[in-house]
C-alpha positions as CSV (number, residue, x, y, z in Angstrom):
1,M,27.0,93.8,103.2
2,S,29.7,91.8,101.1
3,A,32.9,91.3,102.5
4,A,34.4,91.5,99.3
5,P,35.7,94.9,97.8
6,P,34.3,96.2,94.5
7,S,36.5,94.5,91.7
8,E,38.0,97.9,90.9
9,H,39.4,97.9,94.6
10,L,40.8,94.1,94.4
11,F,44.3,94.3,93.9
12,E,46.2,91.4,92.1
13,P,49.8,90.4,93.4
14,L,52.5,91.9,91.4
15,R,56.3,92.3,92.0
16,D,58.6,94.8,93.5
17,V,62.1,94.8,94.9
18,Y,61.3,92.7,97.8
19,G,59.4,90.0,95.8
20,W,55.5,89.5,95.6
21,R,53.8,92.5,96.8
22,L,49.8,92.3,97.6
23,A,47.5,95.4,98.6
24,L,44.4,94.9,100.6
25,V,41.8,97.7,101.2
26,F,39.9,97.4,104.1
27,K,36.6,99.3,105.1
28,N,36.9,102.8,106.9
29,H,35.3,102.9,110.3
30,S,34.4,106.7,110.0
31,P,30.6,106.9,109.7
32,D,30.6,107.5,105.9
33,G,33.8,105.8,105.3
34,L,35.5,108.8,103.9
35,C,39.0,109.9,104.8
36,P,38.5,112.9,107.1
37,W,40.6,115.0,104.8
38,F,38.8,114.1,101.9
39,R,35.5,114.6,103.5
40,A,36.9,118.1,104.5
41,G,37.5,119.1,100.8
42,R,41.2,118.7,100.9
43,C,43.7,117.0,98.8
44,H,42.4,117.7,95.1
45,H,44.8,115.4,93.1
46,C,43.0,112.2,93.6
47,D,39.8,110.4,94.7
48,I,41.4,107.7,96.9
49,G,39.8,109.2,100.0
50,G,36.4,108.9,98.9
51,G,35.6,105.7,100.5
52,E,36.9,102.7,98.2
53,G,37.1,100.5,100.8
54,G,33.3,101.6,101.8
55,A,32.0,102.2,105.4
56,G,32.2,99.2,107.8
57,D,32.9,97.9,111.5
58,L,35.2,95.6,113.3
59,E,33.2,92.5,112.3
60,Q,32.9,93.4,108.8
61,N,36.4,93.9,108.4
62,R,37.1,90.7,110.3
63,A,34.9,89.1,107.4
64,R,36.9,90.9,104.8
65,L,40.0,89.6,106.2
66,R,38.7,86.0,106.2
67,W,37.6,86.6,102.6
68,F,41.3,87.8,101.6
69,E,42.8,84.7,103.0
70,Q,40.4,82.7,100.8
71,R,40.8,84.8,97.9
72,Y,44.5,85.1,97.8
73,Q,45.2,81.5,99.4
74,D,47.6,80.6,96.7
75,A,49.4,83.8,96.8
76,L,50.2,84.3,100.4
77,P,52.5,81.8,101.0
78,K,55.1,83.8,98.4
79,L,54.0,87.1,99.6
80,A,57.1,89.4,100.7
81,H,55.4,92.7,100.8
82,L,52.0,93.6,102.2
83,V,50.4,96.9,101.7
84,L,47.3,97.8,103.9
85,Y,44.8,100.8,102.7
86,D,41.5,101.9,104.1
87,S,40.7,104.9,101.8
88,G,42.6,107.0,104.8
89,S,44.7,106.3,107.6
90,V,45.2,102.7,108.8
91,L,47.1,104.3,111.7
92,S,44.3,106.5,112.8
93,P,42.0,104.6,115.3
94,K,39.1,106.3,114.4
95,E,39.3,104.8,110.9
96,L,40.8,101.5,111.5
97,P,40.6,100.4,115.3
98,G,44.0,99.4,116.8
99,E,42.9,96.0,117.8
100,F,42.3,95.2,114.3
101,L,45.3,96.5,112.9
102,D,46.9,94.2,115.6
103,E,44.9,91.4,114.4
104,V,46.2,91.8,111.0
105,C,49.6,92.3,111.8
106,S,49.6,89.0,113.8
107,W,47.9,87.0,111.1
108,A,50.5,88.5,108.7
109,R,52.9,86.9,111.1
110,A,52.3,83.7,109.9
111,L,53.1,84.5,106.3
112,P,56.2,82.5,105.6
113,S,57.9,84.9,103.1
114,L,56.9,88.0,104.2
115,E,59.4,90.7,104.9
116,V,57.8,94.0,104.8
117,V,54.3,95.5,105.7
118,S,53.7,99.2,104.5
119,L,50.7,101.2,106.0
120,D,48.9,104.0,104.1
121,T,48.5,106.9,106.5
122,R,48.5,110.6,107.3
123,E,51.5,112.4,109.2
124,P,49.6,113.0,112.4
125,F,49.5,109.2,113.0
126,V,52.8,108.2,112.7
127,R,54.2,107.6,116.2
128,A,57.4,105.6,117.1
129,A,55.9,103.7,119.9
130,R,52.9,102.3,117.8
131,L,55.3,101.3,115.0
132,V,57.5,99.5,117.5
133,S,54.5,97.4,118.6
134,L,53.3,96.7,115.1
135,A,57.1,95.6,114.1
136,E,57.0,93.0,117.1
137,L,53.6,91.8,116.3
138,L,55.2,91.1,112.9
139,G,58.1,89.1,114.3
140,P,61.7,88.9,113.8
141,S,63.4,89.9,110.4
142,R,60.0,91.7,109.5
143,S,59.7,95.5,109.0
144,V,57.0,97.9,109.1
145,R,56.8,101.0,106.7
146,P,54.2,103.8,107.1
147,I,53.2,105.3,103.8
148,L,53.7,109.2,103.8
149,G,51.4,110.8,100.8
150,L,54.0,113.8,100.7
151,E,53.4,114.2,96.7
152,T,56.0,116.9,96.1
153,A,58.4,118.6,98.4
154,D,57.4,121.7,97.2
155,D,55.4,123.4,99.9
156,A,53.8,126.0,97.5
157,L,52.8,122.7,95.0
158,R,51.5,121.1,98.0
159,A,49.3,123.9,98.9
160,L,48.1,123.9,95.5
161,I,46.6,120.5,95.9
162,D,45.2,121.8,99.3
163,K,47.8,119.0,100.7
164,R,47.8,120.7,104.3
165,M,50.8,119.0,105.3
166,P,53.4,121.7,106.7
167,R,57.1,120.8,106.4
168,S,57.3,120.8,110.4
169,A,54.8,117.9,110.4
170,V,56.9,116.0,107.6
171,L,60.2,116.5,109.2
172,R,58.3,115.1,112.3
173,V,57.4,111.9,110.7
174,F,61.0,111.4,109.7
175,D,62.0,111.9,113.4
176,E,59.2,109.3,114.6
177,I,60.6,106.6,112.1
178,A,64.3,107.3,113.3
179,Q,63.1,106.9,117.0
180,A,61.2,103.7,116.4
181,D,63.9,102.2,114.2
182,A,66.8,103.1,116.3
183,G,69.3,100.9,114.1
184,S,67.1,97.9,114.1
185,A,66.2,98.0,110.6
186,R,62.6,97.0,111.6
187,V,60.8,100.4,111.0
188,G,61.2,102.0,107.4
189,L,59.4,104.7,105.6
190,D,57.6,105.1,102.2
191,V,57.1,108.3,100.6
192,N,54.5,109.0,97.5
193,V,55.8,111.2,94.9
194,V,53.3,112.5,92.2
195,V,54.9,113.1,88.7
196,G,53.6,115.5,86.5
197,G,50.9,116.9,89.0
198,P,49.0,120.3,89.2
199,G,51.3,123.1,89.2
200,T,54.1,121.4,87.0
201,T,54.8,121.3,83.2
202,D,56.5,119.0,81.0
203,A,59.4,121.3,81.5
204,T,59.5,121.3,85.4
205,A,57.8,117.9,86.3
206,V,61.0,115.9,86.1
207,A,62.8,118.5,88.3
208,D,60.2,118.5,90.7
209,A,60.2,114.8,91.2
210,V,64.0,114.7,91.7
211,G,64.0,117.7,94.1
212,T,61.2,115.7,96.2
213,A,63.3,112.6,95.8
214,R,66.3,114.3,97.1
215,F,64.6,116.0,99.8
216,A,63.3,112.2,101.1
217,W,66.6,110.2,100.6
218,E,68.4,113.1,102.3
219,Q,66.2,113.5,105.3
220,G,66.5,109.6,105.4
221,A,70.2,109.6,105.5
222,S,70.4,112.1,107.9
223,R,68.6,110.0,110.4
224,G,69.9,106.5,109.2
225,I,66.5,105.2,108.0
226,S,65.5,103.7,104.6
227,V,63.0,105.5,102.6
228,D,61.7,103.6,99.5
229,L,59.8,105.9,97.1
230,N,56.6,105.2,95.4
231,L,56.1,107.0,92.1
232,H,52.6,107.8,90.8
233,P,52.2,109.5,87.2
234,Y,49.5,112.1,87.6
235,Y,46.2,111.4,86.1
236,P,42.9,113.4,85.9
237,S,40.7,112.1,88.8
238,V,37.1,113.4,89.2
239,R,38.4,115.8,92.0
240,G,41.4,116.7,89.9
241,L,39.2,117.5,86.9
242,A,37.3,119.7,88.9
243,R,40.1,121.8,90.5
244,F,42.2,121.4,87.7
245,P,40.4,121.2,84.3
246,D,43.1,122.4,82.0
247,H,45.9,120.1,83.7
248,P,47.1,117.3,81.7
249,R,47.6,113.7,82.5
250,C,51.4,113.2,83.1
251,S,53.0,112.0,79.6
252,P,54.7,108.9,79.2
253,E,57.9,110.8,78.2
254,V,57.8,112.6,81.6
255,A,57.1,109.3,83.6
256,L,60.0,107.5,81.9
257,E,62.4,110.5,82.2
258,S,61.6,111.3,86.0
259,L,62.0,107.4,86.7
260,C,65.5,107.5,84.9
261,A,66.5,110.8,86.7
262,L,65.6,109.1,90.0
263,A,67.4,106.0,89.4
264,D,70.4,108.3,88.6
265,L,69.9,110.1,92.1
266,H,69.9,106.9,93.8
267,S,72.9,105.9,92.5
268,E,74.6,109.6,93.2
269,L,73.5,109.5,96.8
270,G,73.9,106.0,97.5
271,A,70.3,106.1,99.0
272,D,69.3,103.6,101.3
273,G,65.8,102.9,99.8
274,N,64.1,101.6,96.7
275,L,61.8,102.7,94.0
276,F,58.5,101.7,92.7
277,V,56.0,102.8,90.0
278,G,52.6,102.4,90.8
279,W,50.2,102.0,88.0
280,Q,47.1,101.0,89.4
281,D,44.4,103.7,89.4
282,E,41.9,101.7,91.2
283,G,39.3,102.9,88.5
284,H,40.0,106.7,89.3
285,D,41.6,107.8,85.9
286,Q,38.8,109.5,83.8
287,E,41.0,108.6,80.7
288,Q,41.0,104.9,80.6
289,D,41.6,104.6,77.0
290,E,44.6,106.6,77.2
291,R,45.8,104.7,80.5
292,Q,45.3,101.5,78.7
293,R,47.9,102.8,75.6
294,E,50.2,103.7,78.2
295,L,50.1,100.6,79.7
296,D,50.5,98.8,76.4
297,R,53.6,100.4,76.1
298,L,55.2,100.8,79.4
299,G,53.8,98.5,81.4
300,A,56.0,95.5,81.2
301,G,58.9,98.1,81.7
302,F,57.8,99.4,84.9
303,D,57.1,95.9,86.2
304,L,60.7,94.8,85.3
305,F,62.2,97.8,86.8
306,N,60.3,97.5,90.0
307,Q,61.9,94.2,90.4
308,T,65.3,94.9,89.3
309,Q,65.9,98.7,89.8
310,D,67.6,98.7,86.5
311,P,66.5,101.5,84.1
312,S,67.9,99.8,81.2
313,V,65.0,97.5,80.9
314,L,62.6,100.4,80.1
315,P,61.4,100.9,76.8
316,S,63.0,103.7,74.6
317,R,62.0,107.4,75.4
318,S,62.1,110.9,74.3
319,P,63.1,113.5,74.9
320,A,67.0,112.7,75.8
321,R,67.6,111.9,79.2
322,R,68.5,114.7,81.7
323,P,70.9,114.9,84.4
324,P,69.4,114.3,88.0
325,G,70.1,118.1,88.6
């Protein structure tokens, strides 16, 4: 079995507000390589839990890390932000053994420009003691940030996509981050926000994104922790089409309007955190021609926004900009 991931799951370095950013996809140690929530038939808005990293064991993942080291040898010295995926929860020891995650963090410690490591995970596995230990492995002046796939702060919309993440579990994640961070700025939180997802319309999608951002930033502020938001405009995946065949992809206008509204909200709140527009679909978007047209129009603007956080770099948009509300 090859150490290299399939080409559609091989990310190229890009830039965000921290600097150069790179995502690495490791094999999942579940027997079939699937996220357990995906296997159980949950999370109907995307296909990412379907084993894109493949099933594997410790030695195969060690070989993959060595392959990544060779593949990205020119990029690694300037890398500021490392993002780790395994098609599920990298903080779940059944999906990625703790000893291997420790090895990756120890390896990352040697990267001279590294500032941040983000870890894709589910809410039950976010624990303060574990985050502190990972931050210590990364070394001084580096931070670790679990990625919480909240998608929307609207409990009913989360239930619609079968994302069984009760509000109490979400709030516990914020509490764990606060306990781990304890004012050190070594532990923060990334929150995923799906824009224009199932249950929304063009008329409600911006308000849902703003409400989700407000919830995340206010919860972070009340605990003194940094919260970055990853915005993902909705596209039809295989599972999404099966569950929501009539729900359209997020329009470019709604994506732009949501981003501008969130930038306004960030200023209004004085939020401690950044915005990042994720446009990598890992090959799951079932409308690739439409995706390419959107990238031709929006990609450069989103790339500049991710670096600068300045909405003035975005292309012209319609309808007229709405207030954050």
